C-alpha positions as CSV (number, residue, x, y, z in Angstrom):
1,S,-63.7,15.6,-30.5
2,R,-63.8,18.8,-28.3
3,E,-63.8,22.1,-30.6
4,R,-63.1,25.4,-29.6
5,A,-65.4,28.3,-30.7
6,G,-64.9,28.6,-34.6
7,G,-64.5,24.7,-35.0
8,R,-60.8,24.4,-34.2
9,P,-60.2,21.1,-32.2
10,S,-58.8,21.8,-28.6
11,M,-55.1,20.8,-27.6
12,P,-54.6,18.5,-24.6
13,P,-53.2,20.5,-21.4
14,K,-49.3,20.8,-21.6
15,R,-47.2,19.3,-18.5
16,A,-45.2,21.6,-16.5
17,A,-41.6,22.1,-17.8
18,G,-39.4,19.6,-16.2
19,S,-41.9,17.3,-14.7
20,S,-40.8,14.3,-16.7
21,S,-37.2,14.7,-15.4
22,K,-38.5,15.1,-11.8
23,D,-40.6,11.8,-12.1
24,S,-37.6,9.9,-13.5
25,V,-35.4,11.1,-10.7
26,A,-38.2,10.1,-8.0
27,T,-38.4,6.7,-9.6
28,S,-34.6,6.1,-9.8
29,K,-34.4,7.1,-5.9
30,K,-37.1,4.6,-5.1
31,F,-35.4,1.9,-7.2
32,R,-32.1,2.6,-5.4
33,S,-34.0,2.4,-2.1
34,A,-35.5,-0.8,-2.9
35,I,-32.1,-2.5,-3.9
36,D,-30.4,-1.1,-0.9
37,K,-33.2,-2.5,1.4
38,G,-32.8,-5.8,-0.5
39,V,-29.0,-6.0,-0.4
40,D,-29.3,-5.5,3.7
41,E,-31.1,-8.6,4.0
42,F,-27.9,-10.4,2.7
43,L,-25.7,-8.5,5.6
44,C,-23.9,-11.2,7.6
45,P,-25.8,-10.4,11.1
46,I,-22.3,-10.8,13.0
47,T,-19.8,-8.8,10.6
48,Q,-22.6,-6.4,9.3
49,E,-20.8,-6.7,5.7
50,L,-21.9,-8.4,2.6
51,P,-20.2,-12.1,3.0
52,V,-17.5,-13.0,0.6
53,D,-18.2,-16.9,1.5
54,P,-21.7,-16.9,2.3
55,V,-23.5,-19.9,4.1
56,M,-26.9,-20.5,5.2
57,A,-27.3,-21.6,8.9
58,K,-29.9,-23.7,10.7
59,D,-31.8,-20.4,11.6
60,G,-32.5,-19.6,7.9
61,H,-30.0,-16.5,8.0
62,V,-26.9,-16.0,5.7
63,Y,-23.7,-15.5,7.4
64,E,-19.9,-15.1,6.5
65,R,-18.6,-18.6,6.9
66,S,-15.8,-17.6,8.9
67,A,-17.8,-15.5,11.4
68,I,-20.6,-18.0,12.0
69,T,-18.0,-20.9,12.3
70,Q,-16.2,-19.0,15.3
71,W,-19.6,-17.9,16.8
72,L,-20.7,-21.8,16.8
73,Q,-17.5,-22.8,18.5
74,R,-18.4,-20.6,21.5
75,S,-22.2,-20.9,21.5
76,D,-25.0,-23.4,20.2
77,K,-27.5,-20.4,19.9
78,S,-28.4,-18.4,16.7
79,P,-26.9,-15.0,16.9
80,V,-30.3,-13.6,15.5
81,T,-33.0,-15.5,17.4
82,N,-30.9,-16.7,20.5
83,L,-32.5,-19.8,20.0
84,R,-30.6,-23.1,19.9
85,M,-29.8,-24.3,16.5
86,G,-27.4,-26.9,14.8
87,S,-24.1,-26.4,13.6
88,E,-24.6,-27.6,9.9
89,L,-23.8,-24.7,7.3
90,I,-24.9,-25.0,3.7
91,E,-23.0,-23.1,1.0
92,A,-25.0,-20.3,-0.5
93,K,-23.6,-20.3,-4.1
94,Q,-26.4,-18.2,-5.4
95,V,-26.1,-15.5,-3.0
96,R,-22.4,-15.3,-3.8
97,S,-23.0,-15.2,-7.6
98,M,-25.8,-12.6,-7.2
99,L,-23.5,-10.4,-4.9
100,E,-20.8,-10.7,-7.5
101,T,-23.1,-9.7,-10.4
102,M,-24.6,-6.8,-8.7
103,V,-21.1,-5.5,-7.6
104,K,-19.8,-5.7,-10.7
105,S,-22.8,-4.0,-12.5
106,G,-22.9,-1.2,-10.2
107,A,-26.4,-2.0,-8.7
108,I,-24.4,-2.5,-5.3
109,S,-22.0,0.7,-4.8
110,G,-20.3,2.7,-2.2
111,D,-18.8,1.4,1.0
112,K,-20.6,-1.8,0.9
113,A,-19.2,-2.9,-2.5
114,D,-15.7,-1.4,-1.8
115,K,-15.4,-3.4,1.3
116,W,-16.8,-6.7,-0.4
117,Q,-14.3,-6.2,-3.2
118,E,-11.3,-5.6,-0.8
119,R,-12.1,-8.8,1.1
120,L,-12.6,-10.8,-2.2
121,K,-9.3,-9.7,-3.4
122,A,-7.6,-10.5,-0.1
123,E,-9.4,-14.0,-0.5
124,E,-7.9,-14.5,-3.6
125,E,-4.5,-13.4,-2.8
126,S,-4.6,-15.9,0.3
127,K,-5.6,-18.5,-2.2
128,E,-2.4,-17.8,-4.5
129,L,-0.3,-17.7,-1.3
130,R,-1.5,-21.3,-0.2
131,R,-0.9,-22.5,-3.6
132,R,2.7,-21.2,-3.7
133,A,3.3,-22.2,0.1
134,E,1.9,-25.9,-0.5
135,A,4.5,-25.9,-3.5
136,G,7.4,-25.0,-1.0
137,D,7.6,-21.5,-1.3
138,A,9.1,-20.3,2.3
139,A,8.2,-16.6,1.8
140,A,4.7,-17.5,0.8
141,M,4.4,-19.8,3.9
142,C,5.3,-16.8,6.2
143,N,2.9,-14.4,4.4
144,L,0.0,-17.0,4.6
145,G,0.8,-17.4,8.4
146,V,0.5,-13.6,8.7
147,N,-2.9,-13.8,6.8
148,Y,-4.0,-16.4,9.4
149,D,-2.7,-14.3,12.3
150,H,-4.7,-11.2,11.1
151,G,-7.8,-12.9,9.7
152,D,-6.9,-11.5,6.2
153,G,-8.4,-13.3,3.4
154,V,-8.8,-16.4,5.6
155,P,-10.5,-16.9,8.9
156,Q,-8.2,-15.7,11.8
157,D,-6.6,-19.0,13.4
158,D,-3.6,-18.8,15.6
159,T,-3.0,-22.6,15.2
160,Q,-2.6,-22.1,11.3
161,A,-0.6,-19.0,11.7
162,K,2.0,-20.6,13.9
163,M,2.0,-24.0,11.7
164,W,3.0,-21.9,8.7
165,F,5.4,-19.7,10.4
166,K,7.1,-23.0,11.8
167,R,7.1,-24.4,8.2
168,S,8.8,-21.1,6.8
169,A,11.3,-21.1,9.7
170,Q,12.3,-24.7,8.9
171,R,13.1,-23.9,5.4
172,G,15.4,-21.2,6.8
173,Y,13.3,-18.2,6.2
174,D,14.4,-15.2,8.4
175,R,11.0,-13.5,8.7
176,G,9.3,-16.9,9.2
177,L,11.6,-17.7,12.1
178,T,10.8,-14.2,13.6
179,N,7.1,-14.6,13.4
180,Y,7.4,-18.2,14.8
181,G,9.3,-16.9,17.5
182,K,6.6,-14.0,18.3
183,A,3.9,-16.9,18.1
184,M,5.9,-19.1,20.6
185,H,6.1,-16.0,22.9
186,A,2.3,-15.6,22.6
187,N,1.6,-19.0,23.5
188,G,3.9,-19.0,26.6
189,D,6.8,-21.1,24.9
190,E,10.4,-20.6,25.0
191,W,11.3,-18.1,22.3
192,L,14.2,-15.9,23.1
193,A,16.7,-18.5,22.1
194,S,15.1,-19.0,18.8
195,L,15.3,-15.2,18.2
196,H,19.0,-15.2,19.0
197,Y,19.6,-17.4,15.9
198,M,18.7,-14.4,13.9
199,D,21.3,-12.2,12.2
200,G,19.8,-11.5,9.0
201,D,16.2,-10.2,9.9
202,P,16.0,-6.7,11.4
203,S,12.6,-7.3,13.0
204,A,13.9,-10.0,15.1
205,C,16.9,-8.1,16.1
206,I,14.6,-5.2,17.4
207,E,12.4,-7.7,19.1
208,V,15.5,-8.9,21.3
209,A,16.8,-5.4,21.5
210,V,13.6,-4.2,23.0
211,L,13.6,-7.4,25.6
212,Y,16.9,-6.3,26.8
213,K,15.9,-2.7,26.9
214,R,13.0,-3.1,29.2
215,G,13.8,-6.5,30.8
216,V,11.0,-9.1,31.4
217,S,10.3,-9.7,35.3
218,G,12.0,-13.2,36.4
219,Q,13.3,-13.9,32.9
220,I,15.6,-11.1,31.4
221,A,17.4,-8.5,33.3
222,K,17.7,-4.9,31.7
223,D,20.9,-4.8,29.8
224,K,22.0,-1.6,27.9
225,E,25.1,-3.4,26.4
226,L,23.0,-6.2,24.9
227,A,20.3,-3.8,23.8
228,K,22.8,-1.8,21.9
229,R,24.3,-4.8,20.3
230,W,20.8,-5.9,19.0
231,F,19.6,-2.6,17.9
232,L,23.1,-2.1,15.9
233,K,22.5,-5.6,14.5
234,A,19.1,-4.3,13.0
235,L,20.7,-1.4,11.5
236,A,23.5,-3.6,10.0
237,C,21.0,-5.9,8.3
238,K,21.4,-5.7,4.5
239,G,19.1,-8.1,3.6
240,K,20.3,-11.7,2.8
241,E,18.7,-13.6,-0.4
242,D,15.6,-14.4,1.9
243,G,16.1,-11.8,4.3
244,E,15.0,-8.2,4.5
245,E,16.5,-4.9,5.1
246,P,15.2,-2.8,8.2
247,D,12.0,-0.6,7.4
248,E,11.6,3.0,8.5
249,E,10.0,2.0,11.7
250,D,12.9,-0.3,12.7
251,K,15.4,2.5,11.8
252,V,13.7,5.1,13.7
253,E,13.4,2.8,16.9
254,A,17.0,1.7,16.8
255,N,18.3,5.1,15.9
256,A,16.2,6.6,18.9
257,W,17.4,4.3,21.5
258,L,21.2,4.7,20.4
259,D,20.8,8.6,20.3
260,A,19.4,8.5,23.8
261,N,22.2,6.1,24.9
262,A,25.2,7.7,23.2
263,D,27.4,6.8,26.2
264,V,27.0,3.3,25.3
265,A,26.5,3.3,21.6
266,A,29.5,5.7,20.5
267,P,32.4,3.2,20.9
268,W,30.4,0.8,18.6
269,F,29.9,3.4,15.8
270,D,33.8,3.8,16.0
271,A,34.6,0.2,16.0
272,P,36.9,-1.1,12.9
273,D,34.3,-3.7,11.9
274,R,31.7,-1.0,11.6
């Protein structure tokens, strides 16, 4: 071995203090960067989010099932390559399992993980709603319809939303009838008459009141008296067994109109049955 003068062996050179820690940090950053780049490969090209229900399309890319299904209803070309491709989709179970493991372990974190977990939770809640709805729960039918209307936990589907609202309404659920009336209106169907049957749901009463407040060209004339009647009905709702009391937004809208139209509203507040 090497010796110093005097016969003593020389010591290996010392590393700078903290260099080991810096190397560890650098390695950790490289590892994180590699994971992030790998995870980005699984982002749905359409939604730019990690898929909760991943499928492999004919172009070899992984998509969110609902997103690529809607895309293929409009186009026969790949969203990535712009080349024609078949409509067959293959469930990517391994991708789903890997993403779930990485999110739970913290390997995937931040905004990507948060959004994925939120959507997974919404999906699970929708499955539970469907179970209850198919068992005959009218409130669950209505809420499942809302999920289809918004695309929350299930693919956005106006037909499914309307179907569940209708089934809820047929069981006498007030909010289901209200939402079914709105869906009928959105589809250009007759709906005002259905809303007039409502006397226990504030949202429906507000809908009718606003129609009379504004009027609808060629259909409904402006009518302060009728607008007043329906705004007051909204405030009077106490929530039947399957109904709801007016929420703050309903109360604010009703009271704002009544305050601005005190000339017609005041007699109603003084009426014996109020």
